[in-house]
One Martini backbone bead per residue (centre of mass of N, CA, C, O) as a GRO file, in nm:
protein
  264
    1UNK     BB    1   0.096   0.035   0.024
    2UNK     BB    2   0.085   0.350   0.001
    3UNK     BB    3   0.228   0.611   0.133
    4UNK     BB    4   0.179   0.939   0.212
    5UNK     BB    5   0.394   1.060   0.017
    6UNK     BB    6   0.267   0.955  -0.248
    7UNK     BB    7  -0.004   1.110  -0.228
    8UNK     BB    8   0.114   1.396  -0.200
    9UNK     BB    9   0.262   1.396  -0.467
   10UNK     BB   10   0.018   1.352  -0.644
   11UNK     BB   11  -0.136   1.605  -0.557
   12UNK     BB   12   0.079   1.804  -0.648
   13UNK     BB   13   0.093   1.717  -0.947
   14UNK     BB   14  -0.220   1.739  -1.012
   15UNK     BB   15  -0.250   2.034  -0.946
   16UNK     BB   16  -0.059   2.126  -1.179
   17UNK     BB   17  -0.207   1.951  -1.436
   18UNK     BB   18  -0.546   1.997  -1.351
   19UNK     BB   19  -0.599   2.250  -1.224
   20UNK     BB   20  -0.821   2.479  -1.359
   21UNK     BB   21  -0.971   2.255  -1.538
   22UNK     BB   22  -1.132   2.104  -1.793
   23UNK     BB   23  -1.246   1.774  -1.777
   24UNK     BB   24  -1.199   1.454  -1.896
   25UNK     BB   25  -1.422   1.193  -1.792
   26UNK     BB   26  -1.361   0.838  -1.750
   27UNK     BB   27  -1.446   0.465  -1.785
   28UNK     BB   28  -1.293   0.221  -1.946
   29UNK     BB   29  -1.400  -0.022  -1.769
   30UNK     BB   30  -1.715   0.073  -1.657
   31UNK     BB   31  -1.739   0.087  -1.325
   32UNK     BB   32  -1.748   0.441  -1.340
   33UNK     BB   33  -1.957   0.589  -1.526
   34UNK     BB   34  -2.149   0.748  -1.342
   35UNK     BB   35  -1.934   0.914  -1.194
   36UNK     BB   36  -1.795   1.036  -1.445
   37UNK     BB   37  -2.048   1.197  -1.549
   38UNK     BB   38  -2.038   1.411  -1.307
   39UNK     BB   39  -1.734   1.524  -1.407
   40UNK     BB   40  -1.767   1.573  -1.690
   41UNK     BB   41  -1.671   1.901  -1.787
   42UNK     BB   42  -1.538   1.987  -1.529
   43UNK     BB   43  -1.387   2.181  -1.288
   44UNK     BB   44  -1.083   2.154  -1.133
   45UNK     BB   45  -0.997   2.316  -0.834
   46UNK     BB   46  -0.865   2.066  -0.662
   47UNK     BB   47  -0.585   1.886  -0.498
   48UNK     BB   48  -0.587   1.648  -0.225
   49UNK     BB   49  -0.441   1.532   0.087
   50UNK     BB   50  -0.546   1.267   0.327
   51UNK     BB   51  -0.318   1.088   0.377
   52UNK     BB   52  -0.440   0.811   0.171
   53UNK     BB   53  -0.619   1.043   0.039
   54UNK     BB   54  -0.780   1.145  -0.260
   55UNK     BB   55  -0.885   1.483  -0.373
   56UNK     BB   56  -1.115   1.586  -0.629
   57UNK     BB   57  -1.220   1.905  -0.696
   58UNK     BB   58  -1.531   2.052  -0.800
   59UNK     BB   59  -1.746   2.310  -0.908
   60UNK     BB   60  -2.013   2.111  -0.855
   61UNK     BB   61  -1.949   1.989  -0.553
   62UNK     BB   62  -1.772   1.759  -0.632
   63UNK     BB   63  -1.585   1.454  -0.526
   64UNK     BB   64  -1.302   1.270  -0.581
   65UNK     BB   65  -1.244   0.951  -0.428
   66UNK     BB   66  -0.919   0.810  -0.342
   67UNK     BB   67  -0.816   0.464  -0.267
   68UNK     BB   68  -0.569   0.237  -0.335
   69UNK     BB   69  -0.443   0.052  -0.148
   70UNK     BB   70  -0.266  -0.233  -0.230
   71UNK     BB   71  -0.318  -0.223  -0.577
   72UNK     BB   72  -0.318   0.056  -0.648
   73UNK     BB   73  -0.268   0.299  -0.925
   74UNK     BB   74  -0.072   0.559  -1.092
   75UNK     BB   75  -0.094   0.729  -1.413
   76UNK     BB   76   0.109   0.952  -1.606
   77UNK     BB   77   0.073   1.176  -1.900
   78UNK     BB   78   0.130   1.302  -2.193
   79UNK     BB   79   0.022   1.439  -2.454
   80UNK     BB   80  -0.100   1.225  -2.632
   81UNK     BB   81  -0.308   0.979  -2.649
   82UNK     BB   82  -0.357   0.673  -2.497
   83UNK     BB   83  -0.460   0.373  -2.475
   84UNK     BB   84  -0.642   0.227  -2.253
   85UNK     BB   85  -0.663   0.017  -2.019
   86UNK     BB   86  -0.897  -0.211  -1.900
   87UNK     BB   87  -0.814  -0.130  -1.583
   88UNK     BB   88  -0.929   0.154  -1.599
   89UNK     BB   89  -1.137   0.328  -1.395
   90UNK     BB   90  -1.003   0.628  -1.434
   91UNK     BB   91  -1.002   0.922  -1.650
   92UNK     BB   92  -0.793   1.221  -1.665
   93UNK     BB   93  -0.827   1.513  -1.879
   94UNK     BB   94  -0.635   1.765  -1.988
   95UNK     BB   95  -0.448   1.978  -2.175
   96UNK     BB   96  -0.150   1.794  -2.131
   97UNK     BB   97  -0.278   1.568  -1.944
   98UNK     BB   98  -0.295   1.238  -1.790
   99UNK     BB   99  -0.496   1.025  -1.563
  100UNK     BB  100  -0.459   0.698  -1.428
  101UNK     BB  101  -0.678   0.473  -1.247
  102UNK     BB  102  -0.584   0.162  -1.085
  103UNK     BB  103  -0.731  -0.045  -0.859
  104UNK     BB  104  -0.901   0.082  -0.644
  105UNK     BB  105  -1.066   0.054  -0.349
  106UNK     BB  106  -1.154   0.364  -0.387
  107UNK     BB  107  -1.427   0.499  -0.603
  108UNK     BB  108  -1.580   0.819  -0.555
  109UNK     BB  109  -1.860   1.033  -0.517
  110UNK     BB  110  -1.879   1.341  -0.337
  111UNK     BB  111  -2.016   1.538  -0.127
  112UNK     BB  112  -1.979   1.763   0.117
  113UNK     BB  113  -2.066   1.573   0.350
  114UNK     BB  114  -1.882   1.336   0.272
  115UNK     BB  115  -1.616   1.484   0.305
  116UNK     BB  116  -1.644   1.562   0.604
  117UNK     BB  117  -1.673   1.271   0.706
  118UNK     BB  118  -1.401   1.171   0.608
  119UNK     BB  119  -1.214   1.374   0.754
  120UNK     BB  120  -1.326   1.295   1.041
  121UNK     BB  121  -1.184   0.994   1.019
  122UNK     BB  122  -0.917   1.137   0.997
  123UNK     BB  123  -0.627   1.186   1.107
  124UNK     BB  124  -0.365   1.357   1.159
  125UNK     BB  125  -0.149   1.492   0.918
  126UNK     BB  126   0.197   1.510   0.896
  127UNK     BB  127   0.180   1.688   0.604
  128UNK     BB  128  -0.014   1.895   0.730
  129UNK     BB  129  -0.034   2.226   0.840
  130UNK     BB  130  -0.341   2.177   0.976
  131UNK     BB  131  -0.249   1.990   1.181
  132UNK     BB  132  -0.340   1.830   1.504
  133UNK     BB  133  -0.151   1.653   1.733
  134UNK     BB  134  -0.335   1.642   1.983
  135UNK     BB  135  -0.532   1.424   1.881
  136UNK     BB  136  -0.326   1.194   1.872
  137UNK     BB  137  -0.225   1.203   2.167
  138UNK     BB  138  -0.491   1.150   2.306
  139UNK     BB  139  -0.531   0.860   2.193
  140UNK     BB  140  -0.257   0.736   2.275
  141UNK     BB  141  -0.263   0.807   2.594
  142UNK     BB  142  -0.544   0.607   2.619
  143UNK     BB  143  -0.383   0.352   2.516
  144UNK     BB  144  -0.295  -0.003   2.511
  145UNK     BB  145  -0.186  -0.001   2.253
  146UNK     BB  146   0.051  -0.021   2.039
  147UNK     BB  147   0.242   0.211   1.880
  148UNK     BB  148   0.273   0.041   1.612
  149UNK     BB  149  -0.040   0.062   1.562
  150UNK     BB  150  -0.125   0.362   1.606
  151UNK     BB  151   0.060   0.504   1.374
  152UNK     BB  152  -0.118   0.322   1.150
  153UNK     BB  153  -0.374   0.457   1.237
  154UNK     BB  154  -0.564   0.672   1.040
  155UNK     BB  155  -0.746   0.779   1.293
  156UNK     BB  156  -0.487   0.892   1.453
  157UNK     BB  157  -0.238   0.883   1.220
  158UNK     BB  158  -0.160   1.018   0.916
  159UNK     BB  159   0.061   0.840   0.658
  160UNK     BB  160   0.170   0.596   0.800
  161UNK     BB  161   0.352   0.316   0.730
  162UNK     BB  162   0.533   0.030   0.754
  163UNK     BB  163   0.816   0.144   0.712
  164UNK     BB  164   0.806   0.402   0.882
  165UNK     BB  165   0.741   0.273   1.148
  166UNK     BB  166   1.014   0.126   1.197
  167UNK     BB  167   1.205   0.368   1.146
  168UNK     BB  168   1.103   0.576   1.353
  169UNK     BB  169   1.124   0.401   1.612
  170UNK     BB  170   1.427   0.354   1.585
  171UNK     BB  171   1.522   0.654   1.578
  172UNK     BB  172   1.358   0.692   1.876
  173UNK     BB  173   1.387   0.442   2.069
  174UNK     BB  174   1.109   0.266   2.012
  175UNK     BB  175   0.903   0.027   2.099
  176UNK     BB  176   0.630  -0.110   1.927
  177UNK     BB  177   0.508  -0.247   2.213
  178UNK     BB  178   0.445   0.008   2.335
  179UNK     BB  179   0.225   0.161   2.504
  180UNK     BB  180   0.058   0.442   2.451
  181UNK     BB  181   0.038   0.532   2.767
  182UNK     BB  182   0.375   0.540   2.772
  183UNK     BB  183   0.353   0.802   2.603
  184UNK     BB  184   0.480   1.093   2.610
  185UNK     BB  185   0.493   1.407   2.481
  186UNK     BB  186   0.789   1.411   2.402
  187UNK     BB  187   0.787   1.145   2.246
  188UNK     BB  188   0.565   1.215   2.048
  189UNK     BB  189   0.706   1.461   1.920
  190UNK     BB  190   0.931   1.295   1.793
  191UNK     BB  191   0.756   1.130   1.610
  192UNK     BB  192   0.616   1.356   1.456
  193UNK     BB  193   0.867   1.509   1.351
  194UNK     BB  194   0.995   1.271   1.201
  195UNK     BB  195   0.761   1.209   1.016
  196UNK     BB  196   0.742   1.484   0.877
  197UNK     BB  197   1.033   1.485   0.765
  198UNK     BB  198   1.041   1.215   0.608
  199UNK     BB  199   0.789   1.256   0.426
  200UNK     BB  200   0.890   1.513   0.292
  201UNK     BB  201   1.126   1.375   0.155
  202UNK     BB  202   0.953   1.171  -0.001
  203UNK     BB  203   0.812   1.378  -0.179
  204UNK     BB  204   1.070   1.500  -0.315
  205UNK     BB  205   1.214   1.200  -0.388
  206UNK     BB  206   1.022   0.954  -0.435
  207UNK     BB  207   1.122   0.823  -0.151
  208UNK     BB  208   1.233   0.611   0.100
  209UNK     BB  209   1.426   0.799   0.347
  210UNK     BB  210   1.638   0.711   0.656
  211UNK     BB  211   1.926   0.751   0.532
  212UNK     BB  212   2.218   0.957   0.616
  213UNK     BB  213   2.510   1.061   0.413
  214UNK     BB  214   2.495   1.343   0.478
  215UNK     BB  215   2.406   1.503   0.217
  216UNK     BB  216   2.161   1.547   0.006
  217UNK     BB  217   2.115   1.461  -0.298
  218UNK     BB  218   1.989   1.550  -0.625
  219UNK     BB  219   1.969   1.278  -0.686
  220UNK     BB  220   1.825   0.993  -0.739
  221UNK     BB  221   1.654   0.785  -0.520
  222UNK     BB  222   1.638   0.521  -0.337
  223UNK     BB  223   1.587   0.306  -0.110
  224UNK     BB  224   1.656   0.383   0.254
  225UNK     BB  225   1.738   0.176   0.529
  226UNK     BB  226   1.792   0.054   0.852
  227UNK     BB  227   1.577  -0.215   0.940
  228UNK     BB  228   1.408  -0.277   0.706
  229UNK     BB  229   1.485  -0.600   0.616
  230UNK     BB  230   1.700  -0.651   0.828
  231UNK     BB  231   1.944  -0.832   1.029
  232UNK     BB  232   2.098  -0.567   1.136
  233UNK     BB  233   2.218  -0.319   1.335
  234UNK     BB  234   2.377  -0.009   1.271
  235UNK     BB  235   2.456   0.046   1.575
  236UNK     BB  236   2.501  -0.256   1.740
  237UNK     BB  237   2.483  -0.526   1.549
  238UNK     BB  238   2.233  -0.652   1.612
  239UNK     BB  239   1.955  -0.824   1.606
  240UNK     BB  240   1.674  -0.836   1.407
  241UNK     BB  241   1.339  -0.832   1.476
  242UNK     BB  242   1.065  -1.026   1.353
  243UNK     BB  243   0.716  -0.924   1.330
  244UNK     BB  244   0.368  -0.882   1.417
  245UNK     BB  245   0.123  -0.615   1.351
  246UNK     BB  246  -0.172  -0.655   1.235
  247UNK     BB  247  -0.033  -0.834   0.992
  248UNK     BB  248   0.238  -0.666   1.003
  249UNK     BB  249   0.553  -0.616   0.945
  250UNK     BB  250   0.815  -0.594   1.197
  251UNK     BB  251   1.094  -0.398   1.326
  252UNK     BB  252   1.354  -0.470   1.583
  253UNK     BB  253   1.572  -0.342   1.841
  254UNK     BB  254   1.611  -0.449   2.165
  255UNK     BB  255   1.850  -0.262   2.242
  256UNK     BB  256   1.765   0.030   2.109
  257UNK     BB  257   1.446  -0.067   2.192
  258UNK     BB  258   1.317  -0.038   2.469
  259UNK     BB  259   1.068  -0.147   2.671
  260UNK     BB  260   0.789   0.026   2.767
  261UNK     BB  261   0.591   0.107   3.022
  262UNK     BB  262   0.371   0.219   3.217
  263UNK     BB  263   0.315   0.507   3.351
  264UNK     BB  264   0.296   0.508   3.701
   0.00000   0.00000   0.00000
């Protein structure tokens, strides 16, 4: 599943190539023809990301809501048109570019009330300047659930995916099985600030990068991790333990990330 930086980068790019334009909207696959007809010929006023959700807002007060899920993907290209693949759920065509959305988990048209209800279900997004981290800390500090589950719960704290989860907690020396209510405000602030910084780099570089060897190069980066998928810890050279939290693989160094119990 794409992590939050991927969705925010898509929103930024699509805002640049589609916003303030009258779009041709279709469903080559045919499964979204009714929804596409509501948007076809309308002006796309803005494209935004909330966590892992993409919102294309139109001047007729409708919004296209996309959640890629595990298997969805987005393809963009410059015009002239290429024949769409039969798997394209929805195609958005602007003046100079087109965007194809393939296999999303959610593809729907929402009215204003639906958009507000959706945003209300999403936790504060570490990449949005209007996010209020207080709401995330309030939920975490009252929960017995492990912090490794809570920071991936998109209703608690939006944007963080499986790779960032392991990397952020290792960087902050926090064991992923630490109960949420054992996380004090100072520790939470470190998690939030690191997540915001790392995902922002991910947006700019179009890659998950959590290892820094000096200054970041302007060249294209591939993925660079500290412990995710690794056998040993780069700090202590100890063994990295792999286990699952809510069915997703998690990595931890038990030496560098001591397990904290409930405070008080």
